[in-house]
C-alpha positions as CSV (number, residue, x, y, z in Angstrom):
1,M,15.4,0.9,8.5
2,T,16.2,4.6,9.0
3,M,14.8,7.0,11.6
4,C,14.0,10.5,10.1
5,P,15.9,13.2,12.0
6,Y,13.0,15.7,11.5
7,C,9.9,13.7,12.4
8,D,11.5,10.7,14.3
9,K,9.5,8.2,12.2
10,V,11.1,5.0,11.0
11,Y,11.0,4.1,7.3
12,D,12.7,1.6,4.9
13,E,15.5,3.5,3.1
14,S,15.5,0.7,0.4
15,E,11.9,1.7,-0.6
16,Y,12.1,5.5,-0.2
17,S,14.9,8.0,-1.0
18,E,13.6,10.5,1.6
19,C,11.3,10.3,4.5
20,P,7.8,9.4,3.1
21,Y,6.1,11.0,6.1
22,C,7.8,14.4,5.7
23,S,7.4,14.4,2.0
24,G,3.6,13.6,2.3
25,E,4.0,10.3,0.3
26,L,2.7,8.4,3.4
27,E,0.3,9.6,6.0
28,E,-0.3,8.1,9.5
29,E,-3.6,6.4,9.8
30,H,-6.2,8.4,11.6
31,G,-9.4,7.4,13.4
32,E,-10.0,6.1,16.9
33,R,-7.4,3.5,17.8
34,Y,-6.1,1.9,20.9
35,F,-2.6,2.9,21.8
36,K,0.2,2.0,24.2
37,N,3.4,3.9,25.0
38,C,6.5,2.1,23.8
39,H,8.8,1.2,26.6
40,N,11.7,0.9,24.2
41,C,11.7,4.4,22.5
42,G,8.8,6.3,24.1
43,G,6.9,6.2,20.8
44,V,3.3,5.1,20.2
45,M,2.3,1.5,19.8
46,Y,-0.8,0.5,17.9
47,W,-2.8,-2.7,18.1
48,N,-2.6,-4.9,15.0
49,G,-3.1,-8.3,16.5
50,S,-0.2,-7.5,18.7
51,W,1.3,-4.2,19.9
52,E,3.7,-2.7,17.4
53,C,5.5,0.6,17.8
54,A,5.0,2.9,14.8
55,N,8.4,4.5,15.6
56,C,11.0,1.7,16.3
57,G,9.1,-1.5,15.4
58,E,9.1,-3.0,18.9
59,E,6.5,-5.7,19.2
60,I,4.7,-6.9,22.4
61,N,2.4,-9.9,22.4
62,T,-0.1,-8.9,25.1
63,G,-3.8,-8.5,24.6
64,I,-5.7,-5.5,23.3
65,D,-6.9,-4.8,26.8
66,D,-3.3,-3.9,27.8
67,N,-3.7,-0.4,26.4
68,D,-3.0,3.1,27.6
69,G,-6.2,4.6,26.0
70,T,-7.6,5.5,22.6
71,I,-6.7,8.3,20.3
72,E,-8.5,9.8,17.3
């Protein structure tokens, strides 16, 4: 895993030769979602059955009610 120095998103360098977010190959999911602030890197965690940080991959196994709000 590699963190992009421009957008600070983490991606798999074995699958992409450059940051897929900066190049437009991948887009972040949009829509109303619960979020939680990552205690590990300060990034945003999303609920997918557990809390997973979109930036560093940190995972927390608490419930969906343990959120910091919703974003669109």
